[in-house]
C-alpha positions as CSV (number, residue, x, y, z in Angstrom):
1,V,1.4,26.4,-42.7
2,M,0.3,22.8,-43.2
3,R,1.4,19.7,-41.2
4,L,2.8,16.9,-43.3
5,T,1.5,13.5,-42.3
6,K,0.9,10.1,-43.9
7,P,-2.5,9.4,-45.4
8,T,-5.0,7.1,-43.7
9,L,-7.2,4.2,-44.9
10,F,-10.6,5.2,-46.0
11,T,-13.5,3.8,-43.9
12,N,-16.9,3.5,-45.4
13,I,-20.3,3.4,-43.5
14,P,-22.2,0.3,-44.9
15,V,-25.9,0.7,-45.5
16,T,-27.7,-2.7,-45.9
17,C,-31.2,-4.1,-45.9
18,E,-33.0,-7.4,-46.2
19,E,-33.6,-8.7,-49.8
20,R,-37.4,-8.8,-49.0
21,D,-37.4,-5.1,-48.1
22,L,-38.5,-2.5,-50.6
23,P,-35.0,-1.5,-51.9
24,G,-34.3,-5.2,-52.4
25,N,-30.7,-5.9,-53.4
26,L,-30.0,-2.3,-54.4
27,F,-27.9,-1.2,-51.5
28,N,-25.8,-4.4,-51.6
29,Q,-25.1,-3.9,-55.3
30,L,-24.1,-0.3,-54.8
31,M,-21.6,-1.3,-52.2
32,K,-20.1,-3.9,-54.5
33,D,-19.8,-1.3,-57.2
34,D,-18.1,1.2,-54.9
35,P,-14.4,1.2,-55.7
36,S,-13.4,2.2,-52.1
37,T,-14.8,-1.0,-50.5
38,V,-12.9,-4.3,-50.0
39,K,-14.1,-6.9,-52.5
40,G,-15.9,-9.7,-50.7
41,A,-16.1,-7.7,-47.5
42,E,-18.3,-4.8,-48.5
43,T,-20.3,-4.7,-45.3
44,L,-17.2,-4.1,-43.2
45,M,-16.0,-0.6,-42.3
46,L,-12.8,-1.1,-44.1
47,G,-11.6,0.5,-47.3
48,E,-8.9,-0.1,-49.8
49,M,-8.3,3.6,-50.6
50,L,-6.1,6.2,-48.9
51,T,-7.4,9.6,-47.9
52,L,-5.5,12.8,-47.0
53,P,-5.7,13.9,-43.3
54,Q,-8.7,16.1,-42.6
55,N,-7.3,17.5,-39.3
56,F,-4.0,18.2,-37.5
57,G,-4.0,14.8,-35.9
58,N,-2.1,13.7,-32.8
59,I,1.6,14.1,-32.3
60,F,3.4,11.8,-29.9
61,L,6.7,12.1,-28.1
62,G,9.5,10.5,-30.1
63,E,7.9,11.1,-33.5
64,T,9.1,13.5,-36.1
65,F,7.0,16.6,-36.6
66,S,7.0,17.7,-40.3
67,S,5.4,20.9,-41.6
68,Y,5.1,22.7,-44.9
69,I,5.5,26.5,-44.8
70,S,4.5,28.6,-47.8
71,V,4.8,32.4,-48.1
72,H,2.7,33.8,-51.0
73,N,2.8,37.3,-52.5
74,D,-0.8,38.3,-52.8
75,S,-0.1,41.8,-53.9
76,N,0.7,43.1,-57.4
77,Q,4.0,44.5,-56.4
78,V,7.5,42.9,-56.2
79,V,8.8,42.7,-52.6
80,K,12.4,42.4,-51.7
81,D,14.7,41.0,-48.9
82,I,12.1,38.4,-47.8
83,L,13.3,36.5,-44.6
84,V,11.2,33.6,-43.4
85,K,12.0,32.3,-39.9
86,A,10.3,29.3,-38.2
87,D,10.9,28.7,-34.4
88,L,9.4,26.0,-32.2
89,Q,8.7,27.2,-28.7
90,T,8.4,24.6,-25.9
91,S,8.0,24.9,-22.2
92,S,11.8,24.9,-21.7
93,Q,13.5,26.1,-24.9
94,R,13.1,27.8,-28.3
95,L,14.4,26.0,-31.4
96,N,15.1,27.4,-34.8
97,L,13.8,25.0,-37.5
98,S,14.4,27.1,-40.6
99,A,16.5,25.3,-43.3
100,S,18.2,28.6,-44.3
101,S,18.8,31.9,-42.6
102,A,19.6,33.8,-45.8
103,A,17.1,36.3,-47.2
104,V,15.5,35.9,-50.6
105,A,16.3,38.9,-52.9
106,E,12.8,39.4,-54.3
107,L,9.4,37.8,-54.6
108,K,7.2,38.5,-57.6
109,P,3.4,38.7,-57.5
110,D,1.6,35.3,-57.2
111,C,4.9,33.6,-56.4
112,C,5.8,31.6,-53.3
113,I,8.7,30.8,-51.0
114,D,8.3,27.2,-49.8
115,D,10.1,25.4,-46.9
116,V,9.7,22.1,-45.2
117,I,10.8,21.7,-41.6
118,H,11.4,18.6,-39.6
119,H,11.8,18.2,-35.8
120,E,12.0,15.1,-33.6
121,V,9.7,15.8,-30.7
122,K,11.5,15.3,-27.3
123,E,9.2,17.1,-24.9
124,I,5.6,16.5,-23.7
125,G,3.2,19.3,-23.5
126,T,2.3,22.5,-25.4
127,H,4.4,23.4,-28.5
128,I,4.0,26.7,-30.5
129,L,5.3,27.0,-34.0
130,V,6.2,30.6,-34.6
131,C,6.5,31.7,-38.2
132,A,7.9,35.2,-38.7
133,V,8.2,37.0,-42.1
134,S,10.0,40.2,-42.8
135,Y,10.2,42.0,-46.2
136,T,10.8,45.3,-47.8
137,T,8.2,47.0,-50.1
138,Q,8.9,48.8,-53.3
139,S,8.8,52.1,-51.5
140,G,11.5,50.9,-49.1
141,E,9.2,50.4,-46.1
142,K,10.2,47.4,-43.9
143,M,7.3,45.1,-43.0
144,Y,7.0,42.3,-40.4
145,F,4.3,39.9,-39.3
146,R,4.1,36.7,-37.3
147,K,1.7,33.7,-37.0
148,F,1.4,31.2,-34.2
149,F,0.3,27.5,-34.5
150,K,-0.2,25.7,-31.2
151,F,-0.3,21.9,-30.8
152,Q,0.0,19.4,-28.0
153,V,2.5,16.6,-27.8
154,L,1.2,13.4,-26.1
155,K,2.8,10.5,-24.4
156,P,2.8,7.3,-26.5
157,L,4.1,4.8,-24.1
158,D,4.0,4.1,-20.4
159,V,7.2,2.4,-19.2
160,K,7.5,0.8,-15.7
161,T,10.6,-1.0,-14.5
162,K,11.3,-3.5,-11.7
163,F,14.6,-4.7,-10.4
164,Y,15.5,-8.2,-9.0
165,N,18.8,-8.6,-7.2
166,A,20.3,-12.1,-7.4
167,E,22.8,-13.6,-4.9
168,T,25.4,-14.0,-7.7
169,D,25.6,-10.2,-8.3
170,E,23.3,-10.4,-11.3
171,V,20.6,-7.9,-11.7
172,F,17.3,-8.8,-13.5
173,L,15.4,-5.9,-15.1
174,E,11.7,-6.3,-16.0
175,A,10.5,-3.5,-18.3
176,Q,6.7,-3.2,-18.7
177,I,5.8,-1.2,-21.8
178,Q,2.2,-0.2,-22.4
179,N,0.7,1.3,-25.6
180,I,-1.4,4.3,-24.4
181,T,-2.3,5.6,-27.9
182,T,-5.4,4.7,-29.9
183,S,-3.7,2.8,-32.7
184,P,-1.6,-0.4,-32.8
185,M,2.2,-0.2,-32.8
186,F,4.8,-2.4,-34.4
187,M,7.6,-2.7,-31.9
188,E,10.7,-2.6,-34.0
189,K,13.3,-2.7,-31.2
190,V,13.3,-2.7,-27.5
191,S,16.9,-2.9,-26.2
192,L,18.8,-2.0,-23.0
193,E,22.0,0.0,-23.3
194,P,23.9,-0.9,-20.1
195,S,26.1,1.4,-18.1
196,M,29.9,0.9,-18.1
197,M,29.6,-1.4,-15.1
198,Y,27.5,-4.1,-16.7
199,N,27.1,-6.5,-19.6
200,V,23.5,-7.2,-20.7
201,A,21.8,-10.4,-22.0
202,E,18.3,-10.1,-23.4
203,L,15.9,-12.8,-22.3
204,N,13.2,-12.1,-24.8
205,T,14.0,-14.8,-27.4
206,V,13.7,-18.6,-27.5
207,D,16.1,-20.9,-29.5
208,T,14.0,-23.2,-31.8
209,G,16.0,-25.3,-34.2
210,G,19.1,-23.1,-34.0
211,E,17.2,-19.9,-34.7
212,S,16.2,-17.2,-32.2
213,E,12.5,-16.6,-32.1
214,S,10.8,-13.8,-30.2
215,T,8.8,-14.8,-27.2
216,F,6.0,-12.5,-28.5
217,G,5.7,-14.3,-31.8
218,G,6.5,-13.4,-35.4
219,R,4.3,-10.2,-35.5
220,T,5.3,-8.0,-32.6
221,Y,2.2,-5.7,-32.7
222,L,1.2,-4.0,-29.5
223,Q,-2.5,-3.2,-29.5
224,P,-3.9,0.0,-27.8
225,M,-3.7,-0.3,-23.9
226,D,-1.9,-3.6,-24.2
227,T,1.2,-4.2,-22.0
228,R,4.3,-6.3,-22.8
229,Q,7.0,-7.4,-20.4
230,Y,10.7,-7.4,-21.5
231,L,13.3,-9.1,-19.3
232,Y,17.1,-8.4,-19.2
233,C,19.9,-9.9,-17.2
234,L,22.9,-7.6,-16.2
235,K,26.2,-9.0,-15.0
236,P,29.0,-6.9,-13.6
237,K,32.1,-6.6,-15.8
238,Q,35.2,-8.4,-14.6
239,E,36.8,-5.2,-13.3
240,F,33.7,-4.4,-11.3
241,A,32.8,-7.9,-10.2
242,E,35.2,-7.9,-7.2
243,K,33.6,-4.6,-6.0
244,A,30.1,-5.7,-6.5
245,G,29.7,-6.9,-2.9
246,V,30.9,-3.6,-1.4
247,I,28.9,-1.2,-3.7
248,K,26.6,0.9,-1.5
249,G,23.9,3.4,-2.4
250,V,22.4,4.0,-5.8
251,T,24.0,2.5,-8.9
252,V,23.2,3.3,-12.6
253,I,22.0,0.3,-14.6
254,G,21.5,1.8,-18.1
255,K,18.7,3.1,-20.3
256,L,16.0,1.6,-22.5
257,D,16.0,2.3,-26.3
258,I,12.5,1.8,-27.8
259,V,11.7,2.1,-31.5
260,W,8.2,1.6,-33.0
261,K,6.2,2.2,-36.2
262,T,2.5,3.2,-36.5
263,N,0.0,3.5,-39.3
264,L,1.8,3.6,-42.6
265,G,5.3,3.2,-41.3
266,E,5.6,6.4,-39.2
267,R,8.6,5.9,-37.0
268,G,9.0,6.9,-33.3
269,R,11.8,6.5,-30.9
270,L,12.2,7.0,-27.2
271,Q,15.1,6.7,-24.8
272,T,14.5,6.6,-21.1
273,S,16.6,8.4,-18.6
274,Q,19.3,6.5,-16.8
275,L,17.7,3.7,-14.8
276,Q,18.9,3.5,-11.2
277,R,18.6,0.9,-8.5
278,M,19.4,0.8,-4.8
279,A,22.3,-1.6,-4.2
280,P,21.3,-4.3,-1.7
281,G,23.0,-4.1,1.7
282,Y,25.1,-7.0,2.8
283,G,26.2,-5.8,6.3
284,D,29.8,-6.0,7.3
285,V,30.5,-9.4,5.8
286,R,29.0,-11.0,2.8
287,L,29.0,-14.7,2.2
288,S,27.9,-16.0,-1.2
289,L,28.1,-19.4,-3.0
290,E,30.3,-19.6,-6.0
291,T,29.8,-23.3,-6.8
292,I,27.3,-25.9,-5.5
293,P,26.0,-29.1,-7.2
294,D,22.3,-29.2,-8.0
295,T,21.8,-32.9,-7.0
296,V,23.9,-35.0,-4.5
297,N,23.7,-38.6,-3.3
298,L,22.5,-39.4,0.2
299,E,25.2,-39.7,2.8
300,E,28.0,-39.0,0.3
301,P,30.3,-36.0,0.7
302,F,30.0,-33.1,-1.8
303,D,32.0,-29.9,-2.2
304,I,30.9,-26.3,-2.3
305,T,32.9,-23.1,-2.8
306,C,32.1,-20.0,-0.7
307,K,33.2,-16.4,-1.3
308,I,33.6,-14.2,1.8
309,T,33.8,-10.4,1.2
310,N,34.7,-7.7,3.7
311,C,32.1,-5.0,3.1
312,S,33.1,-2.8,6.0
313,E,35.8,-0.1,6.2
314,R,38.0,-1.9,8.7
315,T,40.2,-5.0,8.7
316,M,38.7,-8.2,10.2
317,D,40.3,-11.3,11.7
318,L,37.8,-14.1,11.0
319,V,37.2,-17.5,12.5
320,L,34.9,-20.0,10.8
321,E,32.6,-22.3,12.7
322,M,30.4,-25.0,11.2
323,C,27.3,-26.1,13.0
324,N,25.5,-29.3,12.0
325,T,21.7,-29.4,11.4
326,N,19.3,-32.3,11.4
327,A,20.0,-33.0,7.7
328,I,23.3,-31.2,6.9
329,H,26.6,-32.3,8.4
330,W,29.9,-30.5,7.8
331,C,33.1,-32.3,7.2
332,G,36.2,-30.7,8.5
333,V,37.5,-28.8,11.5
334,S,35.3,-26.2,13.0
335,G,36.7,-23.0,14.6
336,R,39.6,-22.6,12.2
337,Q,41.3,-19.3,11.6
338,L,40.7,-17.7,8.2
339,G,43.2,-14.9,8.9
340,K,42.9,-11.1,8.3
341,L,40.6,-9.8,5.6
342,H,41.2,-6.2,4.5
343,P,38.3,-3.8,3.5
344,S,36.8,-4.5,0.1
345,S,38.8,-7.7,-0.3
346,S,37.5,-11.3,-0.5
347,L,38.6,-14.9,-0.1
348,H,37.4,-18.2,-1.5
349,L,36.7,-21.1,0.8
350,A,36.3,-24.7,-0.2
351,L,34.0,-26.7,2.1
352,T,32.8,-30.3,2.2
353,L,29.5,-31.6,3.7
354,L,27.0,-34.4,3.4
355,S,23.3,-34.9,3.9
356,S,21.6,-37.6,6.0
357,V,18.1,-36.8,4.8
358,Q,16.6,-37.1,1.3
359,G,14.7,-34.3,-0.4
360,L,15.4,-30.6,-0.9
361,Q,17.7,-29.6,1.9
362,S,18.9,-26.1,3.0
363,V,22.6,-25.5,3.5
364,S,22.8,-23.8,6.9
365,G,25.0,-23.6,10.0
366,L,28.0,-21.3,9.0
367,R,29.2,-18.8,11.6
368,L,31.9,-16.2,11.1
369,T,33.4,-14.4,14.1
370,D,35.4,-11.3,14.0
371,T,38.0,-11.6,16.8
372,F,38.7,-7.9,16.9
373,L,35.2,-6.8,17.8
374,K,34.0,-10.2,19.2
375,R,31.1,-10.1,16.7
376,T,29.5,-13.2,15.2
377,Y,27.7,-13.3,11.8
378,E,25.3,-16.2,11.2
379,Y,24.5,-17.6,7.8
380,D,21.6,-19.9,7.4
381,D,19.5,-20.9,4.3
382,I,22.5,-20.1,2.0
383,A,21.3,-22.4,-0.7
384,Q,19.2,-25.5,-1.4
385,V,20.5,-28.8,-2.7
386,C,18.5,-31.9,-3.9
387,V,19.5,-35.0,-2.0
388,V,18.6,-38.4,-3.7
389,S,19.2,-42.0,-2.8
390,S,22.3,-43.4,-4.4
391,E,21.9,-46.3,-6.8
392,V,22.5,-49.8,-5.4
393,K,25.0,-51.6,-7.4
394,Q,24.3,-55.3,-7.8
395,S,27.2,-57.7,-7.8
């Protein structure tokens, strides 16, 4: 059994000396004549030639394990009904990797039965390749033997995730991916496959001249022990957007799909398990802003739109009160009835206000009272708005 891997670049050990030393320029000339060195950079430990692997090497999760199996008849007799079986034993399962389960009729002396097996490694830890051969001798005796080849599967990447919940039901996911191998990786693809509830937008590119350019540059290599952050924005689909305010408990976001290449194009792929986040709690009543201007003029009315959602399991009868602050003044009637609001339902409310102070001001002072339970919900620091002085028009 022999593992099939890509060759590696030859590395030479340069031996140099000063020209005034006894060997003179002999060592330098020998390195220049060496066909394995890079011309013009003979003193660097870098070669132009490829060498075959000298050992088993490392196998990482997500890569494809390939092996060459050869059964050779060392005897001077013809054997019959040869059956070669290759199984891969992991900590949780046993997989049959043989290309064919049919027996070979006969095998003459000094002849071989060859087979190449491939398997995408999906588990970390100890793996045992079990090769079993059964055959029948000329005398009709049935023979059987097995060989075991043990190897370890290592973890290539360390993936950490962070969730940020926005007030507009958007969820921002930051994925930190670290290369924990000893060789650089070419990150071919890092994408997020969202769950059925969300649409995803990748925030890892920048538009320059009408073309999308990666924020990591043209060459997306990840050096050993380096970490890279990927950012994604998830928005609830329309059919789930109305329920976003009343979702409780753990919700499924999606899973990351990572594809990379190492050394001479050896490909690896990993998919994380379903990422989950704890849905934020909004209490019985949730108030969120749908529209609000970024900048408004001093002492001039401006409009905002609020969305009120009943997150409880009971019907509410709500009354809206508007309390002025030092900078923010509400326009309209305070204490008006909003009517009954059933569970999981919502209503939109258009409000008008003005600011008497310049600068970045906080919208505060909304009060919702449930007349059934005589319970009041206070909402301050809902949003910020920039107040500037209006331009003076000259006559």
